[in-house]
TORKOL-4160 file (C-alpha; in steps of 0.2 Angstrom, whole numbers, padded with zeros to 4 digits, m for minus):
293
<pt num="1" X="0000" Y="0000" Z="0000"/>
<pt num="2" X="0015" Y="0012" Z="0002"/>
<pt num="3" X="0017" Y="0012" Z="m0017"/>
<pt num="4" X="m0001" Y="0016" Z="m0020"/>
<pt num="5" X="0001" Y="0030" Z="m0007"/>
<pt num="6" X="0016" Y="0037" Z="m0016"/>
<pt num="7" X="0007" Y="0037" Z="m0033"/>
<pt num="8" X="m0007" Y="0046" Z="m0025"/>
<pt num="9" X="0005" Y="0060" Z="m0019"/>
<pt num="10" X="0013" Y="0060" Z="m0036"/>
<pt num="11" X="m0002" Y="0061" Z="m0047"/>
<pt num="12" X="m0016" Y="0067" Z="m0037"/>
<pt num="13" X="m0008" Y="0079" Z="m0024"/>
<pt num="14" X="0006" Y="0083" Z="m0036"/>
<pt num="15" X="0019" Y="0084" Z="m0023"/>
<pt num="16" X="0037" Y="0088" Z="m0027"/>
<pt num="17" X="0050" Y="0073" Z="m0030"/>
<pt num="18" X="0059" Y="0079" Z="m0014"/>
<pt num="19" X="0043" Y="0078" Z="m0003"/>
<pt num="20" X="0038" Y="0061" Z="m0010"/>
<pt num="21" X="0056" Y="0055" Z="m0006"/>
<pt num="22" X="0054" Y="0061" Z="0012"/>
<pt num="23" X="0037" Y="0052" Z="0014"/>
<pt num="24" X="0045" Y="0036" Z="0006"/>
<pt num="25" X="0060" Y="0036" Z="0018"/>
<pt num="26" X="0049" Y="0039" Z="0033"/>
<pt num="27" X="0036" Y="0025" Z="0029"/>
<pt num="28" X="0050" Y="0013" Z="0024"/>
<pt num="29" X="0059" Y="0016" Z="0041"/>
<pt num="30" X="0043" Y="0013" Z="0051"/>
<pt num="31" X="0039" Y="m0003" Z="0041"/>
<pt num="32" X="0057" Y="m0010" Z="0044"/>
<pt num="33" X="0055" Y="m0006" Z="0062"/>
<pt num="34" X="0039" Y="m0015" Z="0065"/>
<pt num="35" X="0043" Y="m0030" Z="0055"/>
<pt num="36" X="0060" Y="m0031" Z="0065"/>
<pt num="37" X="0051" Y="m0030" Z="0082"/>
<pt num="38" X="0034" Y="m0037" Z="0080"/>
<pt num="39" X="0024" Y="m0051" Z="0072"/>
<pt num="40" X="0016" Y="m0041" Z="0058"/>
<pt num="41" X="0014" Y="m0041" Z="0040"/>
<pt num="42" X="0018" Y="m0023" Z="0038"/>
<pt num="43" X="0011" Y="m0005" Z="0040"/>
<pt num="44" X="m0007" Y="m0009" Z="0038"/>
<pt num="45" X="m0007" Y="m0020" Z="0053"/>
<pt num="46" X="0002" Y="m0007" Z="0064"/>
<pt num="47" X="m0005" Y="m0002" Z="0081"/>
<pt num="48" X="m0004" Y="0013" Z="0092"/>
<pt num="49" X="0010" Y="0006" Z="0104"/>
<pt num="50" X="0021" Y="0001" Z="0089"/>
<pt num="51" X="0021" Y="0019" Z="0083"/>
<pt num="52" X="0024" Y="0025" Z="0101"/>
<pt num="53" X="0039" Y="0013" Z="0103"/>
<pt num="54" X="0046" Y="0019" Z="0086"/>
<pt num="55" X="0045" Y="0037" Z="0092"/>
<pt num="56" X="0055" Y="0031" Z="0108"/>
<pt num="57" X="0068" Y="0023" Z="0098"/>
<pt num="58" X="0070" Y="0039" Z="0087"/>
<pt num="59" X="0072" Y="0050" Z="0103"/>
<pt num="60" X="0085" Y="0038" Z="0109"/>
<pt num="61" X="0094" Y="0039" Z="0093"/>
<pt num="62" X="0096" Y="0057" Z="0095"/>
<pt num="63" X="0084" Y="0063" Z="0082"/>
<pt num="64" X="0077" Y="0081" Z="0085"/>
<pt num="65" X="0058" Y="0083" Z="0091"/>
<pt num="66" X="0055" Y="0092" Z="0075"/>
<pt num="67" X="0061" Y="0078" Z="0064"/>
<pt num="68" X="0052" Y="0065" Z="0074"/>
<pt num="69" X="0036" Y="0075" Z="0072"/>
<pt num="70" X="0038" Y="0076" Z="0053"/>
<pt num="71" X="0040" Y="0057" Z="0052"/>
<pt num="72" X="0024" Y="0055" Z="0063"/>
<pt num="73" X="0015" Y="0068" Z="0051"/>
<pt num="74" X="0020" Y="0056" Z="0036"/>
<pt num="75" X="0012" Y="0042" Z="0046"/>
<pt num="76" X="m0004" Y="0052" Z="0049"/>
<pt num="77" X="m0006" Y="0056" Z="0030"/>
<pt num="78" X="m0003" Y="0038" Z="0026"/>
<pt num="79" X="m0016" Y="0031" Z="0038"/>
<pt num="80" X="m0028" Y="0044" Z="0033"/>
<pt num="81" X="m0026" Y="0038" Z="0015"/>
<pt num="82" X="m0029" Y="0020" Z="0020"/>
<pt num="83" X="m0044" Y="0025" Z="0030"/>
<pt num="84" X="m0052" Y="0034" Z="0015"/>
<pt num="85" X="m0049" Y="0018" Z="0005"/>
<pt num="86" X="m0056" Y="0007" Z="0018"/>
<pt num="87" X="m0040" Y="m0003" Z="0019"/>
<pt num="88" X="m0040" Y="m0002" Z="0038"/>
<pt num="89" X="m0054" Y="0000" Z="0050"/>
<pt num="90" X="m0044" Y="0010" Z="0063"/>
<pt num="91" X="m0031" Y="0024" Z="0062"/>
<pt num="92" X="m0016" Y="0019" Z="0074"/>
<pt num="93" X="m0010" Y="0037" Z="0074"/>
<pt num="94" X="m0026" Y="0044" Z="0081"/>
<pt num="95" X="m0020" Y="0045" Z="0099"/>
<pt num="96" X="m0002" Y="0049" Z="0095"/>
<pt num="97" X="0004" Y="0066" Z="0102"/>
<pt num="98" X="0017" Y="0076" Z="0094"/>
<pt num="99" X="0033" Y="0080" Z="0104"/>
<pt num="100" X="0036" Y="0097" Z="0111"/>
<pt num="101" X="0050" Y="0106" Z="0103"/>
<pt num="102" X="0057" Y="0124" Z="0105"/>
<pt num="103" X="0052" Y="0137" Z="0093"/>
<pt num="104" X="0066" Y="0139" Z="0079"/>
<pt num="105" X="0071" Y="0157" Z="0076"/>
<pt num="106" X="0076" Y="0159" Z="0058"/>
<pt num="107" X="0094" Y="0164" Z="0055"/>
<pt num="108" X="0096" Y="0181" Z="0045"/>
<pt num="109" X="0109" Y="0193" Z="0039"/>
<pt num="110" X="0109" Y="0210" Z="0048"/>
<pt num="111" X="0103" Y="0224" Z="0037"/>
<pt num="112" X="0120" Y="0234" Z="0038"/>
<pt num="113" X="0129" Y="0218" Z="0033"/>
<pt num="114" X="0118" Y="0215" Z="0018"/>
<pt num="115" X="0120" Y="0233" Z="0012"/>
<pt num="116" X="0139" Y="0232" Z="0014"/>
<pt num="117" X="0139" Y="0217" Z="0003"/>
<pt num="118" X="0130" Y="0225" Z="m0012"/>
<pt num="119" X="0137" Y="0242" Z="m0009"/>
<pt num="120" X="0155" Y="0239" Z="m0005"/>
<pt num="121" X="0160" Y="0223" Z="m0014"/>
<pt num="122" X="0166" Y="0224" Z="m0032"/>
<pt num="123" X="0158" Y="0210" Z="m0042"/>
<pt num="124" X="0166" Y="0217" Z="m0058"/>
<pt num="125" X="0158" Y="0218" Z="m0075"/>
<pt num="126" X="0161" Y="0201" Z="m0082"/>
<pt num="127" X="0149" Y="0187" Z="m0084"/>
<pt num="128" X="0153" Y="0177" Z="m0067"/>
<pt num="129" X="0153" Y="0193" Z="m0056"/>
<pt num="130" X="0137" Y="0199" Z="m0064"/>
<pt num="131" X="0129" Y="0182" Z="m0063"/>
<pt num="132" X="0134" Y="0181" Z="m0044"/>
<pt num="133" X="0127" Y="0198" Z="m0040"/>
<pt num="134" X="0111" Y="0195" Z="m0049"/>
<pt num="135" X="0109" Y="0178" Z="m0040"/>
<pt num="136" X="0111" Y="0186" Z="m0023"/>
<pt num="137" X="0100" Y="0201" Z="m0027"/>
<pt num="138" X="0086" Y="0189" Z="m0033"/>
<pt num="139" X="0087" Y="0178" Z="m0017"/>
<pt num="140" X="0088" Y="0193" Z="m0005"/>
<pt num="141" X="0077" Y="0205" Z="m0016"/>
<pt num="142" X="0062" Y="0193" Z="m0019"/>
<pt num="143" X="0064" Y="0179" Z="m0006"/>
<pt num="144" X="0062" Y="0165" Z="m0018"/>
<pt num="145" X="0067" Y="0148" Z="m0014"/>
<pt num="146" X="0083" Y="0139" Z="m0021"/>
<pt num="147" X="0072" Y="0127" Z="m0032"/>
<pt num="148" X="0062" Y="0142" Z="m0038"/>
<pt num="149" X="0078" Y="0151" Z="m0043"/>
<pt num="150" X="0085" Y="0136" Z="m0052"/>
<pt num="151" X="0070" Y="0134" Z="m0062"/>
<pt num="152" X="0067" Y="0153" Z="m0066"/>
<pt num="153" X="0066" Y="0155" Z="m0084"/>
<pt num="154" X="0071" Y="0171" Z="m0094"/>
<pt num="155" X="0053" Y="0171" Z="m0101"/>
<pt num="156" X="0047" Y="0173" Z="m0083"/>
<pt num="157" X="0054" Y="0190" Z="m0082"/>
<pt num="158" X="0042" Y="0204" Z="m0086"/>
<pt num="159" X="0052" Y="0219" Z="m0090"/>
<pt num="160" X="0037" Y="0230" Z="m0093"/>
<pt num="161" X="0029" Y="0227" Z="m0076"/>
<pt num="162" X="0045" Y="0225" Z="m0067"/>
<pt num="163" X="0041" Y="0208" Z="m0060"/>
<pt num="164" X="0045" Y="0189" Z="m0061"/>
<pt num="165" X="0033" Y="0175" Z="m0062"/>
<pt num="166" X="0038" Y="0161" Z="m0050"/>
<pt num="167" X="0033" Y="0143" Z="m0050"/>
<pt num="168" X="0032" Y="0138" Z="m0031"/>
<pt num="169" X="0027" Y="0122" Z="m0021"/>
<pt num="170" X="0013" Y="0112" Z="m0028"/>
<pt num="171" X="0015" Y="0121" Z="m0045"/>
<pt num="172" X="0007" Y="0137" Z="m0038"/>
<pt num="173" X="0012" Y="0153" Z="m0047"/>
<pt num="174" X="0015" Y="0170" Z="m0039"/>
<pt num="175" X="0021" Y="0187" Z="m0046"/>
<pt num="176" X="0035" Y="0196" Z="m0036"/>
<pt num="177" X="0039" Y="0214" Z="m0040"/>
<pt num="178" X="0057" Y="0219" Z="m0044"/>
<pt num="179" X="0065" Y="0236" Z="m0042"/>
<pt num="180" X="0072" Y="0246" Z="m0057"/>
<pt num="181" X="0090" Y="0243" Z="m0052"/>
<pt num="182" X="0087" Y="0224" Z="m0052"/>
<pt num="183" X="0078" Y="0225" Z="m0069"/>
<pt num="184" X="0093" Y="0234" Z="m0076"/>
<pt num="185" X="0105" Y="0221" Z="m0069"/>
<pt num="186" X="0095" Y="0207" Z="m0077"/>
<pt num="187" X="0095" Y="0217" Z="m0094"/>
<pt num="188" X="0114" Y="0218" Z="m0092"/>
<pt num="189" X="0116" Y="0200" Z="m0087"/>
<pt num="190" X="0106" Y="0193" Z="m0102"/>
<pt num="191" X="0116" Y="0204" Z="m0114"/>
<pt num="192" X="0132" Y="0196" Z="m0107"/>
<pt num="193" X="0125" Y="0179" Z="m0107"/>
<pt num="194" X="0120" Y="0180" Z="m0126"/>
<pt num="195" X="0137" Y="0187" Z="m0130"/>
<pt num="196" X="0147" Y="0174" Z="m0121"/>
<pt num="197" X="0136" Y="0158" Z="m0125"/>
<pt num="198" X="0131" Y="0163" Z="m0143"/>
<pt num="199" X="0113" Y="0163" Z="m0138"/>
<pt num="200" X="0113" Y="0147" Z="m0129"/>
<pt num="201" X="0108" Y="0145" Z="m0111"/>
<pt num="202" X="0093" Y="0157" Z="m0114"/>
<pt num="203" X="0079" Y="0147" Z="m0107"/>
<pt num="204" X="0084" Y="0148" Z="m0089"/>
<pt num="205" X="0089" Y="0164" Z="m0082"/>
<pt num="206" X="0103" Y="0159" Z="m0070"/>
<pt num="207" X="0116" Y="0148" Z="m0078"/>
<pt num="208" X="0132" Y="0139" Z="m0074"/>
<pt num="209" X="0149" Y="0145" Z="m0080"/>
<pt num="210" X="0148" Y="0134" Z="m0096"/>
<pt num="211" X="0130" Y="0141" Z="m0100"/>
<pt num="212" X="0121" Y="0125" Z="m0093"/>
<pt num="213" X="0106" Y="0126" Z="m0081"/>
<pt num="214" X="0112" Y="0131" Z="m0064"/>
<pt num="215" X="0112" Y="0118" Z="m0050"/>
<pt num="216" X="0110" Y="0119" Z="m0031"/>
<pt num="217" X="0128" Y="0116" Z="m0025"/>
<pt num="218" X="0134" Y="0130" Z="m0037"/>
<pt num="219" X="0122" Y="0142" Z="m0029"/>
<pt num="220" X="0127" Y="0136" Z="m0011"/>
<pt num="221" X="0145" Y="0139" Z="m0015"/>
<pt num="222" X="0142" Y="0156" Z="m0022"/>
<pt num="223" X="0131" Y="0162" Z="m0007"/>
<pt num="224" X="0143" Y="0155" Z="0005"/>
<pt num="225" X="0158" Y="0164" Z="m0004"/>
<pt num="226" X="0150" Y="0181" Z="m0002"/>
<pt num="227" X="0142" Y="0179" Z="0015"/>
<pt num="228" X="0158" Y="0173" Z="0022"/>
<pt num="229" X="0165" Y="0191" Z="0018"/>
<pt num="230" X="0152" Y="0201" Z="0027"/>
<pt num="231" X="0143" Y="0191" Z="0041"/>
<pt num="232" X="0148" Y="0180" Z="0055"/>
<pt num="233" X="0131" Y="0170" Z="0056"/>
<pt num="234" X="0133" Y="0151" Z="0058"/>
<pt num="235" X="0122" Y="0147" Z="0043"/>
<pt num="236" X="0126" Y="0154" Z="0026"/>
<pt num="237" X="0114" Y="0147" Z="0013"/>
<pt num="238" X="0102" Y="0152" Z="0000"/>
<pt num="239" X="0088" Y="0150" Z="0012"/>
<pt num="240" X="0096" Y="0162" Z="0025"/>
<pt num="241" X="0094" Y="0175" Z="0011"/>
<pt num="242" X="0075" Y="0171" Z="0010"/>
<pt num="243" X="0074" Y="0173" Z="0029"/>
<pt num="244" X="0083" Y="0189" Z="0028"/>
<pt num="245" X="0071" Y="0196" Z="0015"/>
<pt num="246" X="0056" Y="0192" Z="0026"/>
<pt num="247" X="0064" Y="0198" Z="0042"/>
<pt num="248" X="0069" Y="0215" Z="0034"/>
<pt num="249" X="0052" Y="0218" Z="0026"/>
<pt num="250" X="0043" Y="0215" Z="0043"/>
<pt num="251" X="0056" Y="0226" Z="0052"/>
<pt num="252" X="0052" Y="0240" Z="0040"/>
<pt num="253" X="0033" Y="0238" Z="0044"/>
<pt num="254" X="0027" Y="0227" Z="0030"/>
<pt num="255" X="0010" Y="0219" Z="0033"/>
<pt num="256" X="0012" Y="0200" Z="0037"/>
<pt num="257" X="m0001" Y="0195" Z="0024"/>
<pt num="258" X="0009" Y="0204" Z="0011"/>
<pt num="259" X="0025" Y="0195" Z="0016"/>
<pt num="260" X="0015" Y="0178" Z="0016"/>
<pt num="261" X="0010" Y="0181" Z="m0002"/>
<pt num="262" X="0028" Y="0186" Z="m0007"/>
<pt num="263" X="0035" Y="0171" Z="0001"/>
<pt num="264" X="0022" Y="0159" Z="m0007"/>
<pt num="265" X="0016" Y="0153" Z="0010"/>
<pt num="266" X="m0001" Y="0144" Z="0011"/>
<pt num="267" X="m0005" Y="0151" Z="0028"/>
<pt num="268" X="0001" Y="0164" Z="0040"/>
<pt num="269" X="0007" Y="0151" Z="0053"/>
<pt num="270" X="0022" Y="0148" Z="0042"/>
<pt num="271" X="0026" Y="0167" Z="0040"/>
<pt num="272" X="0023" Y="0171" Z="0058"/>
<pt num="273" X="0040" Y="0164" Z="0063"/>
<pt num="274" X="0048" Y="0179" Z="0057"/>
<pt num="275" X="0038" Y="0191" Z="0068"/>
<pt num="276" X="0049" Y="0186" Z="0083"/>
<pt num="277" X="0064" Y="0196" Z="0076"/>
<pt num="278" X="0052" Y="0211" Z="0073"/>
<pt num="279" X="0045" Y="0209" Z="0091"/>
<pt num="280" X="0063" Y="0210" Z="0098"/>
<pt num="281" X="0065" Y="0226" Z="0089"/>
<pt num="282" X="0049" Y="0233" Z="0095"/>
<pt num="283" X="0054" Y="0228" Z="0113"/>
<pt num="284" X="0071" Y="0238" Z="0111"/>
<pt num="285" X="0061" Y="0253" Z="0105"/>
<pt num="286" X="0049" Y="0252" Z="0120"/>
<pt num="287" X="0063" Y="0250" Z="0132"/>
<pt num="288" X="0072" Y="0265" Z="0125"/>
<pt num="289" X="0057" Y="0277" Z="0123"/>
<pt num="290" X="0043" Y="0273" Z="0135"/>
<pt num="291" X="0044" Y="0283" Z="0151"/>
<pt num="292" X="0037" Y="0268" Z="0161"/>
<pt num="293" X="0049" Y="0255" Z="0153"/>
């Protein structure tokens, strides 16, 4: 039944390959656990106590509460699928409670550090320097995800409306505005790309040094290279620039709903994690300015 569930996620729910791989890993691990420890045919015969025992083993292995809860969420989705198809008569995850976990605060680059990066660093006028600057400007200036940047096509840039069309999770499209400076940088970059690669590599906006479609590890290396020069935060990844985009917008007074739409979140709950940093800033203002503080 696991195969049927994965096909359902692929063709009906249209989940990404990465998400489906995560579900497959979680379910396969659980199936291996119960078959090794209990007399059972597989996941369809699982009981509440088996899931609880699996969670205990995961805790003892050192896995974080967040990771364990994600695995339990995979099981919930799977058994909900089986219930709808009358493959089982009782959901073994019904009484399972998620583990408590501390709230993660997203890492972000300080505003003065990101300004110094773009204002002080000389990227040069060549293709690689221009490509690197554009890549960084898009990640920080639009908050797009790594996968969205990799798959961003040149045709998705609207020079008239100064915006880009992004294909996000579950194939949902959203429009993100660009400032004039970024639009001009894209113009210059495309001209360089055409000149160097003789018109090749035009389909995708960001390309590798040989004109092929960009890939995740290259973008990671580029982001780390430049962030290493201007910030001391522990994490220096493309996703950190997405966090930085959201945090800086909220610090400047942007509405939470607007930030949600720009990030492509389906609910405010995912966006609200960024309000912690804004709240800390408000507390400092309060402490400095309020007569009763």
